[in-house]
Every structure is written in structure tokens, then in C-alpha cells.
C-alpha positions in Angstrom: 0.0 0.0 0.0 1.5 3.3 -1.1 1.7 6.3 1.1 0.2 9.8 0.7 3.3 12.0 1.3 2.7 15.4 2.8 5.4 18.1 3.0 5.0 20.0 6.3 6.4 23.6 6.1 7.6 24.7 9.6 7.1 28.3 8.8 3.4 28.1 7.8 1.3 25.0 8.0 -0.9 24.7 4.9 -4.2 23.6 6.3 -5.9 23.2 2.8 -3.0 20.9 1.7 -3.3 18.8 4.8 -7.1 18.6 4.6 -6.8 17.5 0.9 -4.2 14.8 1.8 -6.3 13.5 4.7 -9.4 13.1 2.5 -7.4 11.4 -0.3 -5.8 9.0 2.2 -9.2 8.1 3.5 -10.5 7.5 0.0 -7.6 5.3 -1.0 -7.2 3.5 2.4 -3.6 4.7 2.4 -1.2 5.7 5.1 -0.5 9.5 5.5 3.2 10.2 5.8 4.0 13.7 7.3 7.5 14.9 6.6 9.2 18.1 7.8 12.7 19.0 6.7 15.2 21.2 8.6 17.3 23.0 5.9 21.0 23.5 6.4 22.3 26.9 7.6 25.0 28.5 5.4 24.8 32.2 6.1 25.9 32.4 9.8 29.0 32.0 12.0 29.4 28.5 13.5 27.9 29.4 16.9 25.0 31.3 15.3 24.4 28.5 12.8 24.1 25.9 15.6 21.6 28.1 17.5 19.6 28.8 14.4 19.6 25.1 13.4 18.2 24.2 16.8 15.5 26.9 16.4 14.5 25.5 13.0 14.3 22.0 14.4 12.1 23.1 17.3 9.8 24.9 14.8 9.7 21.8 12.6 8.8 19.5 15.6 6.0 21.9 16.5 4.7 22.0 13.0 4.6 18.2 12.9 2.8 18.0 16.2 0.3 20.6 15.0 -0.2 18.7 11.8 -0.8 15.4 13.7 -3.3 17.1 16.0 -5.2 18.4 12.9 -5.2 15.0 11.3 -6.7 13.4 14.5 -9.4 16.1 14.4 -10.2 15.4 10.8 -10.1 11.6 10.9 -9.0 9.9 14.1 -8.7 6.4 12.6 -6.3 7.4 9.9 -3.0 5.5 9.8 -0.2 8.1 10.0 3.6 8.3 10.2 5.8 11.4 10.9 9.4 12.1 10.0 11.7 14.9 10.9 14.8 15.1 8.5 17.8 17.3 8.2 18.2 18.5 4.6 17.0 20.7 1.9 13.2 20.4 1.8 12.9 19.9 -2.0 15.5 17.1 -1.9 14.1 15.4 1.2 10.6 15.3 -0.3 11.8 14.2 -3.7 13.7 11.3 -2.1 10.7 10.2 0.0 8.3 10.5 -3.0 9.9 7.4 -4.4 7.3 4.7 -4.1 4.6 7.1 -2.8 1.2 7.2 -4.4 1.1 11.0 -4.2 3.1 13.9 -2.8 1.1 16.8 -1.5 2.4 20.3 -0.7 0.9 23.7 0.0 1.8 26.9 -1.6 3.2 30.0 0.1 2.5 32.1 -3.0 6.1 32.8 -3.8 6.9 34.8 -7.0 8.1 32.9 -10.0 11.7 33.8 -9.6 11.7 32.8 -5.9 9.9 29.6 -6.6 12.3 28.5 -9.3 15.6 29.7 -8.0 15.1 30.7 -4.4 16.5 28.8 -1.4 12.9 28.3 -0.2 11.9 26.8 -3.5 10.1 23.5 -3.0 7.1 23.3 -5.4 8.8 23.6 -8.8 11.7 21.3 -8.0 9.4 18.7 -6.5 6.7 18.8 -9.1 9.4 18.7 -11.9 11.4 15.7 -10.5 9.3 13.6 -8.2 8.7 10.0 -9.3 5.0 10.2 -8.3 2.2 12.7 -9.1 2.6 15.9 -7.1 -0.4 17.8 -5.8 0.0 21.5 -5.2 -2.8 22.9 -3.1 -2.7 26.7 -3.7 -6.5 27.0 -3.5 -9.0 24.6 -2.0 -11.0 22.3 -4.3 -14.5 23.3 -5.3 -16.8 20.9 -3.6 -20.0 22.8 -4.0 -20.2 22.1 -7.7 -22.4 19.1 -8.5 -21.7 16.8 -10.0 -18.0 17.4 -9.0 -15.5 17.9 -11.8 -11.9 16.9 -12.6 -10.2 18.7 -15.5 -7.3 17.3 -17.4 -5.2 19.3 -19.9 -4.5 17.4 -23.2 -2.1 18.2 -26.0 -1.6 14.9 -27.7 1.9 14.3 -26.4 3.2 11.4 -24.5 3.2 13.6 -21.4 -0.5 13.9 -21.3 -1.4 10.2 -21.6 -0.3 9.5 -18.0 -2.2 12.6 -16.9 -5.4 11.4 -18.6 -5.1 8.0 -17.0 -4.6 9.5 -13.5 -7.4 12.0 -14.0 -9.9 9.3 -15.0 -8.9 7.1 -12.1 -9.3 10.1 -9.7 -12.7 11.0 -11.2 -13.8 7.4 -10.6 -12.5 7.5 -7.0 -14.4 10.7 -6.3 -17.6 9.9 -8.3 -16.8 13.0 -10.5 -17.2 13.8 -14.1 -14.1 14.3 -16.3 -13.5 17.0 -18.8 -10.5 16.6 -21.1 -9.5 20.0 -22.5 -7.4 20.7 -25.6 -6.5 24.4 -26.1 -5.7 25.6 -29.6 -3.3 28.6 -29.5 -4.5 31.7 -31.3 -2.5 32.4 -34.5 0.2 35.0 -34.3 -1.1 36.5 -37.7 -4.6 37.0 -39.0 -5.7 33.9 -40.9 -2.5 32.2 -39.8 -4.1 28.8 -39.1 -6.3 28.5 -42.2 -4.6 25.3 -43.1 -5.6 23.7 -39.8 -8.6 21.4 -39.7 -10.4 21.6 -36.3 -11.4 18.0 -36.9 -7.7 17.0 -36.5 -7.7 18.4 -33.0 -10.9 16.6 -32.2 -9.4 13.3 -33.5 -6.1 13.8 -31.5 -8.1 14.6 -28.4 -10.2 11.5 -28.8 -7.0 9.4 -29.3 -5.5 10.9 -26.1 -8.4 9.8 -24.0 -9.0 6.5 -25.7 -9.4 3.7 -23.2 -10.8 5.8 -20.4 -14.3 4.5 -20.9 -13.2 0.9 -20.9 -11.1 1.3 -17.7 -13.5 3.5 -15.9 -17.1 3.0 -17.3 -18.5 4.8 -14.3 -16.9 8.1 -15.3 -18.9 10.6 -17.4 -16.1 12.0 -19.7 -16.4 15.0 -21.9 -14.0 16.3 -24.6 -13.6 20.0 -25.2 -11.5 21.8 -27.8 -10.9 25.5 -26.9 -9.2 28.5 -28.5 -6.8 30.6 -26.6 -3.8 30.3 -24.2 -3.6 27.0 -22.3 -2.8 28.6 -18.9 -5.7 31.1 -19.3 -8.2 28.5 -20.4 -7.3 25.8 -17.9 -7.3 28.5 -15.2 -10.8 29.4 -16.2 -11.8 25.7 -16.1 -10.3 25.4 -12.6 -12.9 27.8 -11.2 -15.4 24.9 -10.9 -13.0 21.9 -10.5 -11.9 19.6 -7.7 -8.5 19.6 -9.4 -6.7 20.3 -12.7 -4.5 17.5 -13.8 -1.6 18.1 -16.3 1.3 16.1 -17.6 4.9 16.9 -16.8 7.5 17.0 -19.4 9.7 13.9 -19.6 13.0 15.7 -20.6 15.8 16.8 -18.4 17.2 20.3 -17.9 16.4 23.0 -15.5 13.4 22.3 -13.2 11.2 25.1 -14.6 11.9 23.9 -18.2 11.4 20.3 -17.2 8.0 21.1 -15.7 6.7 22.9 -18.8 5.2 26.4 -19.2 1.6 25.3 -18.8 2.1 23.5 -15.6 4.3 26.3 -14.3 1.7 28.9 -15.1 -1.1 26.9 -13.5 0.9 26.5 -10.2 0.6 30.3 -9.9 -2.9 30.9 -11.3 -5.2 27.9 -10.9 -8.2 28.4 -8.6 -8.0 24.8 -7.4 -5.4 22.1 -6.6 -3.0 21.3 -9.5 -1.8 17.8 -10.0 1.4 17.3 -12.1 1.8 13.8 -13.3 5.1 12.4 -14.6 5.4 10.0 -17.5 4.4 6.5 -16.5 7.3 4.0 -16.2 10.0 6.7 -15.6 10.3 6.3 -11.8 13.7 5.5 -10.3 14.4 2.5 -8.2 12.9 2.8 -4.7 15.4 3.3 -1.9 14.7 3.0 1.8 14.4 6.5 3.3 16.7 7.5 6.0 15.9 9.5 9.1 14.1 8.9 12.4 10.5 7.9 11.8 7.7 7.8 14.4 4.8 5.6 13.2 1.4 5.5 14.8 -0.7 2.4 14.0 -4.4 2.6 14.4 -6.4 -0.5 15.4 -8.3 -0.4 12.1 -5.1 -0.5 10.1 -2.3 -3.1 9.8 1.0 -2.2 11.5 3.4 -0.3 9.2 6.4 -2.2 7.9 9.9 -0.9 7.8 
């Protein structure tokens, strides 16, 4: 049984992200794994660095305790484990994402430059390089819309196939409908796309979602081709959605480039959680995580294994 991994920020506990993760763990019957990382201190004299490191550790311990208390309030029977680790948060969470079903983090609404290059950057490096889907909860999901909706962005590439499969499975899990959205960019010049046949986009969209009905016959799936900018149109679609699911680029390079411009834009603009899904079959070999772990086993769950 795979864990739902949650990154706990000692500076600001993201309640929406924790609530999302608890609900998902209950739906999946999975263990909730809460991880807080204490980053290294580089900008102080040795004595000051030790004192600052101790302060950071105390804050991390307090944040984990507060997160555990909230989990108990939300669902007291949930099987949980907590871990406090020394290391850069993005690296720690990426390492522990190996073998996880999902990794969930909140957003502190950092600017684009700070999120990509800053020392506090977690979301972009994790979403770009984790072996499992990464859920970024910048805004709460829209649960008042009925029937509930999962949106998935489609562009016909290999990257989107895994995203479509994940979105369909998530819609089935939540008794939600699924909308697959293909956004056609506007031409740079007037009449610049006269040679394009809209039917080609419809056909490619249908090919991208082929098989969903067979795998998840309970899901009401809709296909939509739109005109405009992908980030703008998917952001508009996010206004009524439980989540927007998008595929992550499979190539290497800088984290922001690896993530893709559409995913990167949605992380800053979407009005609901964003789920970045890596290509299937690209995960690295799982390694046993290091660090001291405190596991709590509930009577309605099997005891966690090492």
C-alpha cells in the first residue's frame, strides 16, 4: 500500500493541503506520511548556525505536532507516520516521494523567480522531478459544484497520456465527471491557421483519452477543444473543479523547463489544486528512506512495515 506523502512547512502549516491529503488518504485507504525537513544553515557564523539550526528544528517539531493534531481532528482512525529530517526540503521530499502514491504540498504564493531559483523553492523542483504525481494545493478544491469535476489538460503528447489515466482514475474514485481540454493557441497573424482542420484536434483529443471509458465505465467523460492560451483556459476551467491534472515534461534540464510552461503557469494561477503527473514508467528504483520515523498504527489498520 503506497503512502500519501505530505510536506510540512515549519514556517506556515498549509491547512488546505493537509485537509486535501487526509481526504485522499481516507478515499484510498492509504497511510498518511507527514515529513518536515530542517534545511542547512549557510549564512551564519558557526555558533550562530548551531543556534539557528536548533531553532529551526524546534519549529519543525512543533509544525509536525500541530499537523498530527489536525489529522486526528479530521479523521482519528487514519494510519499516520511522521518524520523529521535534516536536509533541503525539496531534496528530502523528492527522495521520499519514491514509491509514494502522491506527494502533497501547500503553496506560500512565492513569486516565479523565488519559486524556481530561491533557497525556499520546493514546489517547482518537487513537481518537476518527483517520481509520483505531485499535488500543489494553492487554492481549495470546489466541492459545492455538483456533479463534481476533474479537469485534465491534453495536448496529444506522451506527457498527457499518464495525466489522462490519472485524472480518469481520480474521477472514478471521487464519483466525479471528467473534462479533457485541448487548447488551440491563437494564430500570431490573422488567418495564420487557415490550413488547420479543427477535426484534426478533435481526433487527436479522442485518441489521447481513448481507453478511459473501458477502464472507468462509471466516469462521465467530456472532450472540449478551446481556442486561446492553455494557462488562461485551464485557469478558467479550474474555477469549478476539484483539481486540474496536467502532464509533466519527460525531458531533463532546469526544473522550470522540465516542468513545462503550462504546468508552471497553473501553479501560480489555478483556482483549485493542481496535480502534475510524470510519464508512466519513468520512476527511479525505490530506496529505503533515512531519518528517524515515528509511526502510529491505528487499530483499524495493519501495522506499518519498515
